[in-house]
C-alpha positions in Angstrom: 42.1 38.3 7.0 45.9 38.5 5.8 47.3 35.7 3.9 51.7 35.1 4.7 53.2 35.2 1.4 56.2 32.8 2.7 53.5 29.6 2.1 51.3 30.4 -1.2 48.1 29.0 -1.5 45.9 27.2 -4.7 43.1 28.9 -5.1 41.0 26.5 -4.1 42.0 27.4 -0.5 41.8 30.6 -1.0 38.0 30.2 -2.2 38.0 27.8 0.2 39.1 30.6 3.3 36.3 33.3 1.2 33.8 30.8 1.9 34.7 30.6 5.6 35.1 34.4 6.3 31.6 34.9 4.6 29.8 33.0 6.8 31.2 33.6 10.0 30.5 37.4 9.3 26.8 36.4 8.4 26.9 33.3 11.5 29.6 34.8 14.0 29.0 33.6 17.2 28.5 30.1 15.4 31.6 29.7 12.9 35.2 29.4 13.9 37.9 28.9 10.9 41.6 28.2 11.2 45.0 27.9 9.1 45.9 24.3 9.8 49.6 24.3 7.7 47.1 21.0 6.2 45.7 20.9 1.9 42.8 23.1 3.0 41.7 25.2 6.5 39.7 24.3 9.2 36.0 25.7 10.1 34.5 24.4 13.2 30.6 25.3 13.0 28.2 24.6 15.7 25.1 22.5 14.6 21.9 24.6 16.4 18.7 21.2 16.5 17.5 20.1 13.1 16.3 17.0 10.4 17.0 15.0 8.1 13.8 13.8 5.8 12.8 11.4 3.7 10.6 12.4 0.2 8.0 10.6 1.2 8.3 12.2 4.6 8.5 15.6 3.6 5.3 15.0 1.2 2.9 13.2 4.7 4.6 16.8 6.0 4.1 19.2 3.5 1.7 18.1 0.8 2.1 15.3 -1.7 4.5 15.8 -4.6 6.2 19.2 -2.4 10.1 19.3 -2.8 12.1 20.8 -0.1 13.2 24.4 -1.5 16.7 25.7 -0.3 17.1 28.7 1.8 20.6 28.9 2.7 23.5 27.0 1.6 25.7 25.2 3.6 29.3 24.6 3.3 30.0 21.0 2.4 28.7 20.6 -0.9 24.9 19.8 -2.3 23.4 20.7 1.5 21.5 23.4 2.7 19.1 24.4 5.6 15.2 24.4 3.7 12.7 27.1 3.9 10.2 24.5 5.5 10.2 23.8 9.1 8.8 21.5 11.3 7.2 21.3 14.8 8.1 18.8 16.7 6.2 16.9 19.9 7.9 15.1 22.4 6.7 12.3 25.1 5.7 15.1 27.4 3.7 16.6 25.1 5.9 19.7 25.1 7.0 21.4 21.6 9.9 23.0 19.7 8.6 24.8 17.0 9.9 25.8 14.0 13.0 22.6 13.9 14.2 23.7 10.7 14.9 20.6 8.0 18.2 20.1 5.9 18.3 19.4 2.9 18.3 17.1 0.3 15.7 14.4 1.1 18.5 11.3 2.8 17.2 7.6 2.6 16.0 7.9 7.2 14.2 10.3 9.0 16.8 11.4 11.8 15.8 14.6 14.5 19.1 15.7 15.6 18.5 18.0 19.0 21.3 18.9 21.9 21.3 17.4 25.3 19.1 20.8 26.9 16.6 20.3 24.5 16.3 16.7 25.4 15.7 17.2 28.7 12.7 19.6 28.5 11.3 17.2 25.9 11.6 14.8 27.9 13.1 13.2 26.3 15.9 10.7 26.9 18.9 9.9 23.4 21.5 9.0 22.7 25.1 9.7 21.8 24.8 8.4 18.1 27.0 9.0 15.1 24.2 10.2 11.6 22.8 7.0 10.2 22.8 5.4 13.6 19.0 5.4 15.0 19.0 1.8 15.9 17.3 1.3 19.2 17.1 5.3 19.5 13.0 6.8 20.7 10.7 8.1 18.5 9.0 11.2 18.5 6.0 13.2 16.3 6.4 16.0 13.3 3.8 18.0 12.5 3.5 20.0 9.1 1.4 22.4 7.8 -0.1 19.3 5.9 -0.3 16.5 8.6 1.6 14.3 11.5 4.7 12.0 11.1 4.7 9.2 13.9 9.0 8.3 14.3 8.4 5.3 15.4 13.0 5.7 16.5 15.7 8.5 14.6 15.3 10.9 17.3 19.3 11.7 18.4 22.0 13.7 20.0 25.0 13.7 16.8 28.0 13.0 18.4 31.3 15.2 18.0 32.1 14.7 14.2 34.6 15.9 10.6 34.5 15.7 7.6 37.8 15.6 5.8 39.0 14.6 2.5 41.0 12.0 1.3 43.9 14.1 1.3 43.3 15.9 4.7 42.6 12.2 6.2 47.0 11.3 4.8 47.6 14.5 6.6 46.4 14.1 10.1 47.8 10.5 9.6 43.7 9.3 10.3 41.0 7.1 8.3 38.0 7.2 7.6 35.6 6.2 11.2 38.6 6.5 13.5 38.5 9.1 16.2 40.4 12.7 16.6 41.0 15.2 19.2 39.7 18.9 18.6 41.6 21.7 21.2 39.4 24.8 21.5 41.7 27.3 23.0 39.9 30.6 24.0 38.9 31.4 27.6 37.3 28.5 28.9 39.3 26.2 26.2 38.8 22.5 26.2 39.9 19.0 24.2 37.0 16.4 22.6 38.6 13.2 22.5 36.6 11.8 20.4 35.5 13.1 17.4 34.3 11.0 14.6 35.8 11.2 11.6 34.1 10.9 8.4 36.5 10.7 4.2 35.1 10.8 1.7 36.6 13.3 -1.8 33.3 14.8 -2.1 33.7 16.7 2.0 35.5 19.8 3.2 37.6 19.8 6.8 34.6 20.6 9.0 34.2 20.2 12.0 30.5 20.0 13.4 29.5 20.0 17.6 26.2 21.1 18.6 24.8 23.7 20.6 25.6 22.8 24.5 29.1 21.7 23.3 29.1 25.1 21.3 27.9 27.5 24.6 30.0 24.8 27.0 33.5 26.4 26.2 32.3 29.9 25.0 32.7 29.1 21.4 32.9 32.1 18.8 34.1 33.0 15.7 37.3 33.7 17.0 37.6 30.8 18.8 40.8 28.8 17.9 40.7 25.8 17.4 43.1 22.7 16.1 42.8 19.1 15.7 45.4 16.4 16.3 45.3 12.5 16.2 
């Protein structure tokens, strides 16, 4: 990776570039990083199917007092893929095994699937932002210690971008607004409704799901650009 001497960058930006580079080497088909000209480099990640659980749900599935064990730290500070995984049982009694849990625990139970996952399971799931689970279908999760029946909480996550306030200022957007993500490569596409999440703790990162990534032939070399 080369860094131009004409545009000095901060130590924090260098550390972000190194972390992203290491991630792209370990998962070469799932991560792309682009220099933006803004305060921070842009990381685009494919988010595979996963679930978020409450502590109560974790104990139901894995036993009283059980706590999630970090397996791999993610790009956003404090977020991780846990060692623990569950089996999802859909309405046609079809299953997805080894559904990864992302930690730490949250205050709601939520499952995020791609469109093709939902079809194979017999779900008709809406595209929603994380946490917006009212009126969504439910499912059953199975762990080594028990079952968890969810009345609702299964969604297809809307494409979204995490960013800090300085990124929002640079792009001229605000929290809960929308912007565009232009993806290049041999099968270029543009996502016109990329939901914006702004928080001081966030690093500049876009999440798309596996179907969206496969549709545009996304790799670690795919150029990406955020626009208003």
